[in-house]
C-alpha positions as CSV (number, residue, x, y, z in Angstrom):
1,X,-10.0,-47.0,216.7
2,X,-10.2,-47.7,213.0
3,X,-13.3,-47.4,210.8
4,X,-13.1,-51.1,209.9
5,X,-13.6,-51.8,213.6
6,X,-16.0,-49.1,214.6
7,X,-18.5,-49.7,211.8
8,X,-19.4,-53.2,212.9
9,X,-19.4,-52.1,216.5
10,X,-21.8,-49.3,215.8
11,X,-23.9,-51.6,213.7
12,X,-24.4,-54.1,216.5
13,X,-25.5,-51.2,218.8
14,X,-27.8,-49.8,216.2
15,X,-29.4,-53.2,215.5
16,X,-30.0,-53.8,219.2
17,X,-31.5,-50.3,219.7
18,X,-33.7,-50.7,216.6
19,X,-35.1,-54.0,218.0
20,X,-35.6,-52.7,221.6
21,X,-37.3,-49.5,220.5
22,X,-39.6,-51.4,218.2
23,X,-40.9,-53.6,221.0
24,X,-41.7,-50.5,223.1
25,X,-43.7,-48.6,220.5
26,X,-47.3,-49.1,219.5
27,X,-47.5,-49.2,215.7
28,X,-50.7,-48.7,213.7
29,X,-50.7,-49.2,209.9
30,X,-53.5,-47.7,207.9
31,X,-53.6,-49.6,204.6
32,X,-57.1,-48.4,203.6
33,X,-56.1,-48.5,199.9
34,X,-55.0,-52.2,200.2
35,X,-51.5,-51.4,198.9
36,X,-49.8,-53.8,201.3
37,X,-52.2,-56.6,200.2
38,X,-51.1,-56.0,196.6
39,X,-47.4,-56.0,197.7
40,X,-47.9,-59.3,199.5
41,X,-49.6,-60.7,196.4
42,X,-46.4,-60.1,194.4
43,X,-47.0,-56.7,192.8
44,X,-43.8,-54.7,192.0
45,X,-44.3,-51.3,193.7
46,X,-42.1,-48.3,194.4
47,X,-42.5,-47.1,198.0
48,X,-41.4,-43.5,198.7
49,X,-40.9,-41.6,202.0
50,X,-39.0,-38.7,203.6
51,X,-35.5,-39.7,204.7
52,X,-36.1,-38.4,208.2
53,X,-38.9,-40.9,208.8
54,X,-37.0,-44.1,207.9
55,X,-37.1,-45.6,211.4
56,X,-40.8,-45.9,212.0
57,X,-41.6,-46.6,208.3
58,X,-39.1,-49.5,208.1
59,X,-41.0,-51.2,211.0
60,X,-44.2,-51.0,208.9
61,X,-42.5,-52.5,205.8
62,X,-40.8,-55.5,207.5
63,X,-41.8,-58.9,205.9
64,X,-42.7,-57.5,202.5
65,X,-39.5,-58.5,200.7
66,X,-38.6,-54.9,200.2
67,X,-35.3,-53.8,198.7
68,X,-34.1,-50.4,200.0
69,X,-31.9,-48.0,198.1
70,X,-29.0,-47.1,200.4
71,X,-26.0,-44.8,199.7
72,X,-22.4,-46.0,199.9
73,X,-21.5,-43.5,202.5
74,X,-20.3,-44.4,206.0
75,X,-23.8,-43.7,207.4
76,X,-25.2,-45.7,204.5
77,X,-23.0,-48.7,205.4
78,X,-24.3,-48.6,209.0
79,X,-27.9,-48.4,207.8
80,X,-27.3,-51.3,205.3
81,X,-26.1,-53.6,208.1
82,X,-29.2,-52.9,210.2
83,X,-31.5,-53.4,207.2
84,X,-29.8,-56.7,206.2
85,X,-30.2,-58.0,209.7
86,X,-33.9,-57.2,209.5
87,X,-34.5,-59.1,206.3
88,X,-34.5,-56.2,203.8
89,X,-32.8,-56.4,200.4
90,X,-30.3,-53.7,199.4
91,X,-29.6,-51.6,196.3
92,X,-26.4,-49.6,196.9
93,X,-25.9,-46.2,195.4
94,X,-27.5,-42.7,195.3
95,X,-28.0,-39.8,193.0
96,X,-24.7,-38.4,194.1
97,X,-22.6,-41.6,194.0
98,X,-23.1,-44.5,191.6
99,X,-26.5,-42.9,190.6
100,X,-26.7,-44.5,187.2
101,X,-25.9,-48.0,188.5
102,X,-28.4,-47.7,191.3
103,X,-31.1,-46.5,188.9
104,X,-30.4,-49.5,186.6
105,X,-30.7,-51.9,189.6
106,X,-34.0,-50.3,190.7
107,X,-35.5,-50.6,187.2
108,X,-34.3,-54.2,186.9
109,X,-35.8,-55.0,190.3
110,X,-39.1,-53.4,189.5
111,X,-39.3,-55.3,186.2
112,X,-38.8,-58.6,188.2
113,X,-41.7,-57.7,190.5
114,X,-39.5,-56.7,193.4
115,X,-40.8,-54.0,195.9
116,X,-38.4,-51.1,196.1
117,X,-38.2,-48.4,198.7
118,X,-36.3,-45.1,198.6
119,X,-36.4,-41.6,200.1
120,X,-37.7,-38.7,197.9
121,X,-35.2,-36.2,199.4
122,X,-32.1,-38.4,199.8
123,X,-29.2,-38.6,200.0
124,X,-28.5,-34.9,200.8
125,X,-31.8,-33.1,200.8
126,X,-33.1,-30.5,201.2
127,X,-35.4,-32.0,203.8
128,X,-38.8,-33.2,202.5
129,X,-38.2,-32.0,198.9
130,X,-39.7,-34.4,196.4
131,X,-36.9,-34.8,193.8
132,X,-37.4,-35.9,190.2
133,X,-35.3,-39.1,190.7
134,X,-38.1,-41.3,192.2
135,X,-40.6,-39.9,189.7
136,X,-38.4,-40.6,186.7
137,X,-37.8,-44.2,187.9
138,X,-41.5,-44.8,188.3
139,X,-42.3,-43.2,184.9
140,X,-39.6,-45.4,183.2
141,X,-40.8,-48.6,184.9
142,X,-44.5,-47.9,184.5
143,X,-44.8,-48.5,188.2
144,X,-46.9,-46.5,190.6
145,X,-45.3,-44.7,193.5
146,X,-46.7,-45.4,197.0
147,X,-46.2,-42.6,199.6
148,X,-45.5,-43.7,203.2
149,X,-45.9,-41.2,206.0
150,X,-45.5,-41.6,209.7
151,X,-47.3,-39.6,212.4
152,X,-45.6,-39.8,215.9
153,X,-47.1,-38.6,219.1
154,X,-43.7,-38.3,220.8
155,X,-40.3,-38.3,219.1
156,X,-36.7,-37.1,219.3
157,X,-35.4,-35.1,216.3
158,X,-31.6,-35.3,215.7
159,X,-30.2,-31.8,216.2
160,X,-28.6,-30.4,213.1
161,X,-29.7,-33.3,210.9
162,X,-30.3,-32.2,207.3
163,X,-33.4,-34.5,207.1
164,X,-34.9,-33.7,210.6
165,X,-34.2,-37.3,211.4
166,X,-37.1,-38.5,213.7
167,X,-36.9,-41.3,216.2
168,X,-40.0,-42.4,218.2
169,X,-39.5,-42.2,222.0
170,X,-40.0,-45.4,224.0
171,X,-43.6,-46.0,224.8
172,X,-44.8,-43.7,222.1
173,X,-47.4,-44.4,219.4
174,X,-46.8,-44.3,215.7
175,X,-49.5,-44.3,212.9
176,X,-48.3,-45.1,209.4
177,X,-50.4,-44.1,206.4
178,X,-49.8,-46.2,203.2
179,X,-50.8,-44.7,199.9
180,X,-52.8,-43.9,197.8
181,X,-50.6,-45.0,194.9
182,X,-49.6,-42.2,192.5
183,X,-49.3,-42.9,188.8
184,X,-46.6,-40.9,186.9
185,X,-48.0,-40.2,183.5
186,X,-45.7,-39.6,180.4
187,X,-44.0,-36.3,179.8
188,X,-43.0,-33.3,182.0
189,X,-46.6,-32.7,182.9
190,X,-46.9,-36.2,184.3
191,X,-43.7,-35.7,186.4
192,X,-45.0,-32.3,187.7
193,X,-48.4,-33.6,188.7
194,X,-47.1,-36.8,190.3
195,X,-44.5,-34.7,192.2
196,X,-47.2,-32.4,193.5
197,X,-49.4,-35.3,194.7
198,X,-46.4,-36.9,196.4
199,X,-45.5,-33.6,198.1
200,X,-49.0,-33.3,199.5
201,X,-49.1,-36.9,200.6
202,X,-45.7,-36.7,202.4
203,X,-46.1,-33.3,203.8
204,X,-43.2,-32.2,201.6
205,X,-42.6,-29.7,198.8
206,X,-41.3,-29.3,195.3
207,X,-38.4,-27.0,194.2
208,X,-39.6,-23.7,192.9
209,X,-43.2,-24.4,193.6
210,X,-45.2,-22.3,196.1
211,X,-48.1,-24.1,198.0
212,X,-50.6,-22.6,195.6
213,X,-48.8,-24.0,192.6
214,X,-48.4,-27.5,194.2
215,X,-52.1,-27.4,194.9
216,X,-53.0,-26.3,191.3
217,X,-50.7,-28.9,189.7
218,X,-52.2,-31.7,191.8
219,X,-55.7,-30.6,190.8
220,X,-56.6,-28.8,194.0
221,X,-58.2,-25.3,193.8
222,X,-56.4,-23.5,196.6
223,X,-53.8,-23.8,199.4
224,X,-56.6,-24.3,201.9
225,X,-57.9,-27.2,199.7
226,X,-54.4,-28.5,199.5
227,X,-54.2,-28.7,203.2
228,X,-57.5,-30.7,203.2
229,X,-56.1,-33.1,200.5
230,X,-52.9,-33.6,202.6
231,X,-55.0,-34.5,205.6
232,X,-57.2,-36.8,203.5
233,X,-54.2,-38.8,202.2
234,X,-52.7,-38.9,205.7
235,X,-55.6,-39.3,208.2
236,X,-53.7,-41.5,210.5
237,X,-52.4,-38.5,212.5
238,X,-55.9,-37.9,214.0
239,X,-55.9,-41.5,215.4
240,X,-53.1,-40.6,217.7
241,X,-55.0,-37.9,219.5
242,X,-58.4,-39.8,219.3
243,X,-57.2,-43.2,220.6
244,X,-56.8,-44.0,224.3
245,X,-53.7,-45.4,226.0
246,X,-52.2,-48.4,224.2
247,X,-49.9,-51.1,225.4
248,X,-46.3,-51.4,224.3
249,X,-45.3,-53.0,221.1
250,X,-48.5,-54.2,219.2
251,X,-49.1,-53.7,215.5
252,X,-52.6,-52.9,214.3
253,X,-53.3,-53.2,210.6
254,X,-56.4,-51.8,208.9
255,X,-57.1,-52.3,205.2
256,X,-59.5,-50.9,202.6
257,X,-61.6,-53.3,200.5
258,X,-59.9,-55.4,198.0
């Protein structure tokens, strides 16, 4: 069976699975920083997440006119077909293939007020490492980076996947934390501090930085305080344990004040 035939076939199966799974999962979105309200109002924003959490986070971002950066690999082509069917825009390329072209497209889109989404650790990892690419794009565009993090009460993690790819199980509950937005100030110090803040918000890490250094750069006194900051920017996890049974499929959205 040739690749030209199997890719559309797999794409059809993936689109059906994506839609069926979404209907079975209870999704809660915590927008206490009113970021999604800004996005719906036309603000150009750069949304960032861990590659392994794409599935539940895409559910939360549907309907925002978001353009997603997707690699030109075979897996990327499969993902692109699913995203296109769900109404997302596409920016093709990655840091390893067509990186400069993709970066120019991202900067052009942000300048036009388009919302853009990309993974901080893509396309090859390591898992959950906040790379400089997203930070440099935000710095060049003068656009804040909005971290997106999902908390799943039950999930399947793809064995051997470099990104610990996580898929919610049918009937499970997902809480998505949006923001707060991170501003990337000029210079290396701006990159370093924004990277540390993103790492804390996403439950990730920075190359060559121990937890104490990430905490210090982000303006936190100690690793223990760093843990409290991470929980403060991602409080949605606690709602999974605290809330009672939920029915299948609904979306609950809570905002902060505007």
